[in-house]
Steps between C-alpha positions, in 0.01 A plus 500: 500500500354758267449457125838635389688243709624743765591331825357672801661451841337614819627490855339232713696499823768685696660341805720716721601527862531816701843655568612442856478867606283675754323786317460308178122449487222757459123449475344775292160668500459330160472167686825373346819407685847597376830342599859481381607174335876526430531800259134507400193645670227234507127574535256243633126489548393353836157418352636254242829413677678565169798721417359727230819652363861593572642845434859495371709816532725465803858382451542396864296307755174677597494589870172680548173577325227745598161568341359849452240482644569206730226310684521761780358765262247276325218723628645785289531285189148381427482637145859494378557352156878522541712372786872555547777289648849591625781244509854538633804277452839428657672745262296791637278538191126570549255449212138624474251273317142565391215248487195587293219307670271524196738323261723323757801650325824583680730782400849600615440869579841621611810433703540748784763757402707497818588146593637390836869417519427175685211252493145618568372353827152646537237712322201658673232730360214727602214571258413868537223471241406264218749665265763611751736306722810547704746217553832437671772250415786386724825328417758294683742793533256693722375748236126570472352673193156667504302523176185662375312326220194628313306262279346613172129578494485449119639186335721709272683672791812365667585441867702774667752393766697752702768438764402718799780429744796275571577418864829343605367352818756248609816331386327164551205364303147627544280192460146626555300819439146625551348827385187675631326835501509673839154522665310825442776655290451417131816532296734414789643152512684280745747231389603222737811297427664208671831327457785332676541732800179397686348851483202621299583834339220746420539769234240760420452731202266639238376385160782697344770313691727662765478209743675544835562264787250559783557218750609143565298226666694261719374175645596217268819314588586361156473598132170661396352281224162655417303823553146593396293813567125464530268731310318763714213323669167664433303368794517760775623855549806377686614254236486741206779695667721194543665230295668180612836357402573131542860374505652154514852389567742212525452521878171301433288790630239717324445854628208729428566875524233768502565839345255757642445863406527731802247780455651746742812396683442717808144404585543141390411261779507137416264260670702230667415157363683171515610546139629852547745458783799495267534847355734530208674784319326814377584659165388807305414488130372818340253666734411186692655304783476121520565257781600137453419240763523123520152360450584134546775239489401169341691190602406165349742411223793273581735620227582813297189687389567590136185690413202683652214657306175677591182357351387717206176694562235297316182567699379771735560448872729203452723425799871578483697191399870431456643208303847385606722239332796339669787257452328273756281375206186679619293800398286666765214749491482737800201711607406704808234341720166679479461560875853553629680627190788263577663365183476121467588237242170381348619284208814292450564311176787289370614339822432144382716516191851362491585669174645847453766568760290805582302781345671801343190714468122509544243701306128577514273481198317828420176365654678364810356148446828338388855503633810401304844401629817429308752263646868412508465242221359748249150370568171681555240412763150645471219479756144619446238567765213279378273565799162648409434666837685814612547365852698183428798456270607194309827540307556230236807446280449584133685408183792718390741487207838338561829445326876492540663785691843441347632434149313225310766270356309235301149397395355180356154392386345177625529210250136548398488874560265518801729722704819704497791423730748775597815514715672800648782637711239542775567125560153379400345302214143607422216359290252738331175392336168648388184470710142578410340756728132491602417751227650266241810704418845340501770625735849371561614432856782324678395140542786351701851562624664161441847596624605742774876475516806626686692600184421725203344285226646544149328257265206262458375245245183290482570129444284196427389324815329161540175657389565775753613864490871516575763771479872540563652817641852625558604759756825657622616152607650193333192274512214479250175429687199314357146572627175311442148637528316376810135392505381828651638688198348261245156538656536878518598506132158358410340824623706725272382600152743293300508212746126444460543317171609198702867518417575263784256206527368377836642149463853637468447715807434184700867403454624820663554422866653831603258766625751788534834591650650651813774759508821386666634710785787634286276564201707290258306178434129423522377175657184329369180466705338164417128441462468226760741631760371559854277806514659642815777746412822369648719722710745616237847636560596220734242470774487870567677490836715802569400652166222729620715801424528411130218568263410154370395436145121450498353164403366514144134415442463448124140501377304517176438869422180600322600866460833684467702461821594794722855573616477296823411184305759562229788552738480158668221274377563473123856360499593209272709213635854459371532158335865492381827686518735495199868536590802557280573872469792651686372858488172687531236415240438745221247356253280199433300376204325183393420340164156512338392169649606616843702188560854647497634794700815696420661729758796736515682667786713812547 
């Protein structure tokens, strides 16, 4: 407090989950990640695993965000002191934001003048220069708008945004776009779009607009989910006149297409190689003719492949790499072998986790050393290559921010204030607390997920336990459930900032016989795991015979955590056992509260 008794409030923590949409996340050249969290755009820093701010402005759920420049164009953005961000929502509104990197200030620049009639599904951009970009936005009614944006060179100037063209491509939704400059013809662009009719449509045009359809690429047998053009590769004479397009689909297959400039159509003789036996369509744009051929077909995922992305150019002579993310809970990195040129899967991450029904998108960091996925449960998963040698790779999970991905319905502080408890319509109860980092600064993280339920949770209250942490929660059901903190949580609490003061003495911990809890198969009640039970995990779900086809609930392994847990631990290993059920209501619960001593609980129902 200052001398004249003014109260100063500063923001300490933001917890938010990612909207469950495919093109929602973007990793910018600024090193920050943007994502839609309900109607807000949230920005997080992968370095600190903290959400830095949220940008309010949309009146509907945010579907997609895209940085200008994104990580793909980080090599063009070394000295920028202002970065820009586009965000689109389900009402068809697109907003442009500005980040000043010197002051860390955000500014709402403008709302694009011509909005889409239906929700925005995808935004893609191409940085022509540091102050000039072209971007395209698609919506669920099959309309694609092309825009030109020029950024101010002086701080006093304003951004200029111009709509170049509007294409009514299809009556059905266009769900993915990618924009690139055609090889050897500056000022001419190619736009690839994919949607629900299994074909990739290519349009070509100039900086001024006037885009026309040039060809369609057939091969996928289900919806196209993601497209990405590579940048022109500056390694040999042949590659500067070609660019690659990678596409992924719900048919579980990734295809790589090569777009090559034909110098002179008549005298052109192509050397026959294994990769070139499938010749594709030829199209003319301006003075030049281009041929498209299938470079490779990558098969390895076992479910829909939601996103593919080329590794951003970070160093000279780096090999081509593609990152793919799929609903089979894995992300893969693909590269061509040095000798044969055959594309192979070199890295696969995520396959051991039971959480997240699958990944909705995968993204490279600007330096290519980290990869980020966002999952079905609104969660992020970050891996970093910690290997020091260039030959071997060692991808380790890193900390990420977390939070509810649906409406938060109630919050309560612990009886002695060490942590905050929150419940939500995403059917989880979460505990947040502050941790000290190695540098000595305090950061808030999710500490545990005591309840993962089968109904939306409406209310929560902390009550007095027998010297233990205890809470009651009410969901869209008629029962009030009581939970008690297990030993693994009490020990973990000692490592947090506020838990260090010894809020829970050792001798009281000796009375707690429950180590953690297991999720029941239906996800409604949580059974305790006792300290002195047999160490072998029993076959759950009734012996396991004839149940191989079902995905069983994994055995929880609660442990004392000395640092903030990652998503895999939170999803299953930090549950609290349910100690009592309180019956009496005839309808769904609506609210709960307890008295100051925490000895009485009052509840009401609908």
